[in-house]
C-alpha positions as CSV (number, residue, x, y, z in Angstrom):
1,M,1.0,6.4,-11.5
2,K,4.6,6.4,-13.1
3,D,7.3,5.9,-11.0
4,K,9.0,9.3,-12.2
5,S,6.0,11.1,-10.9
6,I,6.5,9.8,-7.2
7,D,7.5,12.3,-4.9
8,F,10.6,10.9,-2.6
9,S,11.8,14.5,-1.2
10,D,10.0,13.6,2.1
11,I,11.6,10.6,2.7
12,P,15.1,11.0,4.8
13,E,18.3,9.4,2.8
14,L,20.2,6.6,4.2
15,T,23.1,7.3,5.1
16,D,25.9,4.9,6.1
17,E,25.6,6.6,10.0
18,Y,22.0,5.3,10.0
19,L,22.6,2.2,8.3
20,S,24.8,1.6,11.0
21,T,21.9,2.1,13.9
22,L,20.0,-1.1,12.3
23,K,20.1,-4.2,13.9
24,K,20.0,-7.0,11.5
25,V,17.0,-9.8,12.2
26,E,16.9,-13.0,11.8
27,P,14.1,-13.5,8.7
28,R,11.2,-15.2,9.6
29,Q,10.0,-18.4,7.6
30,F,7.6,-17.9,5.3
31,Y,4.4,-20.3,7.0
32,K,5.1,-18.0,10.4
33,V,4.4,-14.7,9.1
34,V,1.2,-16.3,6.7
35,P,0.6,-19.8,8.0
36,V,-0.3,-22.0,5.8
37,K,-4.1,-23.5,5.1
38,E,-4.5,-27.1,5.5
39,P,-8.1,-28.7,4.0
40,C,-9.5,-30.6,6.7
41,H,-13.5,-31.8,7.1
42,I,-15.0,-31.3,10.1
43,L,-18.5,-31.7,10.8
44,I,-20.2,-28.4,12.9
45,D,-23.6,-27.9,14.2
46,K,-25.5,-26.4,12.0
47,D,-26.7,-22.9,14.3
48,V,-22.4,-22.6,14.8
49,L,-22.4,-21.8,11.6
50,D,-25.5,-20.1,11.1
51,F,-24.0,-18.1,13.8
52,F,-20.5,-17.4,11.7
53,G,-23.2,-16.6,8.7
54,K,-22.7,-19.9,6.4
55,G,-25.0,-19.2,3.7
56,R,-25.2,-15.4,4.6
57,K,-21.6,-14.5,4.0
58,R,-18.5,-14.7,2.6
59,G,-15.4,-15.6,5.3
60,Y,-17.2,-17.4,7.1
61,Q,-14.2,-20.0,7.4
62,T,-11.6,-17.0,8.6
63,R,-14.2,-16.2,11.2
64,I,-13.9,-19.2,12.2
65,N,-10.3,-20.0,12.2
66,H,-9.7,-16.6,13.3
67,V,-12.2,-17.8,16.6
68,L,-9.9,-20.7,17.2
69,R,-6.3,-19.2,16.5
70,E,-7.4,-16.9,19.9
71,Y,-8.7,-20.2,21.8
72,M,-5.2,-21.4,21.0
73,N,-3.1,-18.4,21.9
74,K,-4.8,-17.9,24.9
75,H,-4.2,-21.7,25.8
76,L,-0.5,-21.6,24.8
77,D,-0.1,-18.9,27.1
78,R,-1.2,-20.6,30.2
79,A,1.8,-23.3,29.4
């Protein structure tokens, strides 16, 4: 689709009045928005890897990372 064929008619105009109601937000550092991945070597039991799908599906490392992040966040909330 070309830019000139996009219908912008339902988007409200950004008036000075509207812009004056907005609050300034400090930009976050990029790594806080998208965490930096760091390679590491760990030994994980075969049955655990099988559970997360290694050998069958893509994304097993992402699923393991998600579980570890939930664990981390749960324990950070307690501190």
